[in-house]
C-alpha positions in Angstrom: -25.0 -1.1 -12.1 -27.2 1.2 -10.1 -29.5 -1.6 -9.2 -26.6 -3.8 -8.1 -25.1 -1.0 -6.0 -28.4 0.0 -4.4 -29.4 -3.5 -3.6 -26.0 -4.3 -2.1 -24.7 -0.9 -1.0 -23.4 -2.0 2.3 -21.7 -5.0 0.8 -20.2 -3.0 -2.0 -18.4 -0.4 0.1 -17.3 -2.8 2.7 -15.7 -5.0 0.1 -14.0 -2.1 -1.5 -12.4 -1.1 1.7 -10.8 -4.5 2.1 -9.6 -4.4 -1.5 -7.7 -1.3 -0.8 -6.0 -3.0 2.1 -4.8 -5.8 -0.2 -3.6 -3.7 -3.0 0.0 -3.4 -4.1 3.2 -5.0 -2.8 6.3 -2.9 -2.6 9.3 -3.9 -4.7 12.9 -3.1 -4.3 15.4 -3.3 -7.0 18.9 -2.2 -7.7 19.4 -0.1 -10.8 21.7 -1.5 -13.5 23.8 1.6 -13.8 25.0 4.5 -11.8 22.9 6.9 -14.0 19.8 6.0 -12.0 20.2 8.8 -9.5 17.5 9.8 -7.0 14.4 11.0 -8.8 15.0 9.0 -12.0 12.5 6.5 -13.2 13.0 3.1 -15.0 11.5 -0.3 -15.8 13.2 -3.6 -15.8 11.0 -4.9 -18.6 8.2 -3.3 -20.8 4.5 -3.6 -20.1 4.4 -6.0 -17.2 7.1 -4.6 -14.9 6.2 -1.7 -12.6 7.7 1.7 -13.2 10.3 2.5 -10.5 11.4 5.7 -8.9 14.8 6.0 -7.3 14.7 7.3 -3.7 17.7 8.8 -2.0 19.2 7.6 1.2 18.3 9.5 4.3 17.3 9.6 8.0 13.8 10.3 9.5 11.8 10.1 12.7 9.4 7.1 12.5 6.2 6.8 14.4 3.8 9.4 15.8 5.2 12.4 17.8 4.0 13.0 21.4 1.8 15.9 20.3 -0.2 14.0 17.7 -3.9 13.9 18.9 -4.5 10.7 16.9 -1.4 8.9 18.3 -1.9 5.2 19.0 0.2 2.9 21.2 1.4 0.8 18.2 2.8 4.0 16.7 5.1 4.6 19.6 7.8 5.4 20.5 8.9 7.8 17.9 12.4 6.8 16.9 15.1 7.7 14.4 15.7 5.4 11.4 18.8 5.8 9.2 18.5 4.3 5.7 22.0 4.4 4.4 21.2 3.2 0.9 19.3 4.6 -2.1 16.5 2.4 -3.3 13.8 2.3 -6.0 10.1 2.2 -5.3 7.2 1.5 -7.6 5.8 4.8 -8.9 2.2 3.5 -8.9 0.3 0.7 -7.2 0.4 -2.7 -8.9 -2.5 -2.7 -11.3 -4.9 -5.4 -12.2 -3.3 -5.7 -15.7 0.2 -6.2 -14.2 -1.1 -8.8 -11.7 -3.0 -10.6 -14.4 0.2 -11.2 -16.3 1.6 -12.9 -13.2 -1.6 -15.1 -12.8 -1.6 -16.0 -16.4 2.1 -17.1 -16.4 1.9 -19.0 -13.2 -1.7 -20.4 -13.2 -2.3 -19.1 -9.7 -5.7 -20.3 -8.5 -8.2 -17.7 -7.3 -8.7 -17.4 -3.6 -12.0 -18.9 -2.3 -13.1 -15.4 -1.1 -12.0 -12.0 0.2 -12.2 -10.4 3.5 -14.5 -7.4 3.5 -14.9 -4.5 6.0 -18.1 -4.7 8.0 -17.0 -2.5 10.9 -15.6 -3.7 13.2 -15.3 -7.1 11.6 -13.5 -8.4 8.4 -15.6 -11.4 7.4 -14.7 -13.5 4.4 -17.1 -13.2 1.5 -17.0 -16.3 -0.7 -16.8 -15.9 -4.5 -14.9 -12.6 -4.5 -11.4 -12.4 -5.9 -9.0 -9.9 -7.5 -10.9 -9.9 -10.9 -14.4 -10.1 -9.3 -14.2 -7.4 -6.6 -17.8 -6.5 -6.1 -17.3 -3.0 -7.4 -16.3 -1.5 -10.8 -12.6 -1.7 -11.8 -10.5 -1.6 -14.9 -7.0 -3.0 -15.7 -5.5 0.4 -14.5 -7.0 0.1 -11.0 -4.9 -1.3 -8.1 -5.3 -5.0 -7.9 -7.0 -6.1 -4.7 -8.0 -9.3 -2.9 -4.4 -10.3 -2.7 -2.9 -12.0 0.5 0.5 -11.4 1.9 1.7 -14.8 0.7 0.3 -14.0 -2.8 2.2 -10.7 -2.8 5.4 -12.6 -1.9 4.7 -14.9 -4.8 4.2 -12.0 -7.2 7.6 -10.5 -6.0 9.3 -13.9 -6.6 7.8 -14.1 -10.1 9.1 -10.6 -10.9 12.5 -11.6 -9.7 12.5 -14.6 -12.0 11.3 -12.5 -15.0 13.8 -9.7 -14.6 16.9 -11.4 -13.0 16.7 -8.9 -10.1 15.6 -9.6 -6.5 12.2 -8.1 -5.8 10.7 -8.1 -2.3 8.2 -6.4 -0.1 9.3 -3.1 1.5 10.1 -3.0 5.1 7.7 -0.9 7.3 10.5 1.6 7.8 11.2 1.9 4.1 7.5 2.3 3.4 7.1 5.2 5.9 10.3 6.9 4.7 9.0 6.7 1.1 5.5 7.9 2.2 6.8 10.9 4.2 9.1 12.0 1.3 11.1 14.4 3.5 8.0 16.0 5.2 7.2 16.2 8.9 3.5 17.1 8.7 0.8 14.6 9.6 0.3 13.8 5.9 2.7 14.4 3.1 0.4 17.1 1.6 0.3 19.1 4.9 -2.1 19.8 7.8 -5.3 20.7 5.9 -7.7 17.8 5.8 -9.5 19.1 2.8 -6.3 19.1 0.8 -6.5 15.3 1.0 -8.8 15.1 -2.0 -6.1 16.3 -4.3 -3.6 13.6 -3.1 -5.6 10.6 -1.8 -8.7 8.5 -2.2 -10.4 8.2 1.3 -13.6 8.9 3.1 -14.8 12.1 1.4 -18.0 13.6 0.2 -18.0 11.6 -3.0 -18.2 8.4 -1.0 -20.5 9.5 1.8 -23.1 11.1 -0.6 -23.2 7.7 -2.5 -23.7 5.8 0.8 -25.3 8.3 3.2 -26.3 5.6 5.7 -22.7 4.4 6.2 -21.2 4.9 9.6 -18.4 7.1 8.3 -15.9 8.4 10.8 -13.9 11.6 10.5 -14.8 12.3 6.9 -13.6 15.3 4.9 -16.0 17.7 3.1 -14.1 17.8 -0.2 -14.8 15.6 -3.2 -12.0 13.3 -4.5 -14.3 12.1 -7.4 -14.1 8.4 -6.7 -16.6 6.2 -4.8 -14.5 3.0 -4.9 -10.8 2.5 -5.9 -9.3 5.1 -8.3 -7.0 4.2 -11.3 -3.3 4.4 -10.5 -2.0 7.9 -10.8 -5.4 9.7 -10.4 -4.1 12.0 -7.7 -1.1 14.2 -7.1 2.2 12.4 -6.0 4.3 13.1 -3.0 7.6 14.9 -3.1 9.4 11.6 -4.1 7.0 11.2 -7.1 5.1 8.3 -5.7 1.3 8.0 -6.1 -1.4 6.7 -3.7 0.9 6.2 -0.8 -2.1 7.1 1.3 -5.7 5.9 0.7 -7.0 3.9 -2.3 -5.8 0.5 -0.9 -3.8 -0.7 2.1 -0.3 -2.0 1.3 1.4 -5.1 2.7 4.9 -4.7 4.1 7.4 -7.4 5.1 7.2 -6.9 8.9 5.7 -9.2 11.4 3.2 -7.6 13.8 4.6 -6.0 17.0 2.6 -4.2 19.7 4.8 -1.1 19.4 8.2 0.1 18.2 10.2 -0.9 21.3 13.3 -2.7 19.9 12.4 -2.0 16.3 15.2 -2.0 13.7 16.7 1.4 13.2 18.6 0.9 9.9 15.6 0.2 7.5 15.3 -3.5 7.8 12.0 -5.4 8.6 11.2 -6.8 12.0 10.9 -10.6 11.4 11.7 -11.9 14.9 10.4 -11.3 18.4 6.9 -10.6 16.9 3.8 -12.4 15.6 4.8 -13.5 12.1 1.4 -15.1 11.4 0.1 -11.5 11.3 1.7 -9.0 9.0 1.6 -5.2 8.9 0.0 -3.2 6.2 0.2 0.6 5.7 -1.4 3.5 3.9 -5.1 3.1 4.5 -7.8 2.6 1.9 -10.7 4.4 0.1 -12.8 3.8 3.2 -10.2 5.1 5.7 -11.1 8.2 7.7 -8.9 11.3 7.8 -7.3 10.2 11.1 -5.7 7.3 9.2 -4.6 9.4 6.3 -1.4 10.1 8.2 2.2 9.0 8.0 2.2 6.9 11.2 -0.9 4.6 11.3 -0.3 0.9 11.2 -2.8 -1.9 10.3 -2.6 -5.6 10.5 -3.9 -8.9 9.0 -3.2 -12.6 9.1 -0.8 -13.3 6.2 -3.3 -15.5 4.5 -6.0 -12.9 4.4 -6.8 -11.6 0.9 -7.4 -7.9 1.4 -4.3 -5.8 0.8 -1.8 -4.5 -1.7 1.9 -4.2 -1.5 4.9 -2.2 -2.8 7.9 -4.2 -3.7 11.7 -3.4 -3.5 14.5 -5.2 -5.3 18.3 -5.1 -4.9 21.0 -6.5 -7.1 23.1 -7.6 -4.2 21.1 -7.9 -0.9 24.3 -8.1 1.1 26.8 -5.5 -0.2 25.1 -3.4 -2.9 25.9 0.3 -2.3 22.7 1.2 -4.2 19.5 -0.6 -3.3 16.4 0.3 -5.3 12.8 -0.3 -4.1 10.0 -0.7 -6.6 6.5 0.4 -5.6 4.2 -2.1 -7.3 1.0 -2.5 -5.5 -1.4 -5.4 -5.6 -4.6 -4.8 -3.7 -7.4 -6.5 -2.1 -10.8 -5.6 -3.5 -12.6 -5.5 -0.3 
């Protein structure tokens, strides 16, 4: 393994960054009984179904505030979003083992390759896929090398398996779940070196392994992982959700827009008046610098690209259910 890494060091870390992007898809699901109150956890089926956490209804300011020194145009304007329903989100990212059950049951063919991060490009490397990522992973790691369309297929499969309606989170739902009631730049606060307790990003562990990498805005602490980390390796946010920042980017439902002008304000996804061949992903990856380990940054990819994960929500009645639950099951891209 040392020989492989040393001989392909640049390839290895660039591929991993992409894998993080492709990781889990967000699931939303409605709980079966009123006892599933905010903070409670449940599964719709053993083993292969993601563990869900019920999130309370609420209101928040979405986007970057005017005083944020890292504020980007696409993160503006800051605007209030009112989510009038409770929902359940996957507690962890979708793992390789969970995604493998979907592939085994459906016979889904491997992609021809994965997009990898070779700054500033994302070329496709042939022969890489969710079970051949180019870096070490186990079944407990976030699945990567998954396109937006494959994340949608995974959600549809879970819906069929459980009898509930699973879907990708909207961008607003994702940011609300990520913030978890906080208003600091990241859900762990303002100290960059606290990031290593909560997220897998560009830290000393990574940069010491690849000292020739062109790392931006790195932190001096050690998070203990060079590539992706197993689900649940770090501290959760206040809603009890793990890896909302770093590790692997997460697909959401929304089509790409240049900014938040005209964005929905009730929690739904933007699926019109935007570029729907390109989809939004959130959360950053294990190769993301500190400036991206924030609540507001937005990334994007063509929906056929295999490089991100997602969190999935499901609801029992998409039209009138008073209680919508969103599952956080992440499937990730390995590069």
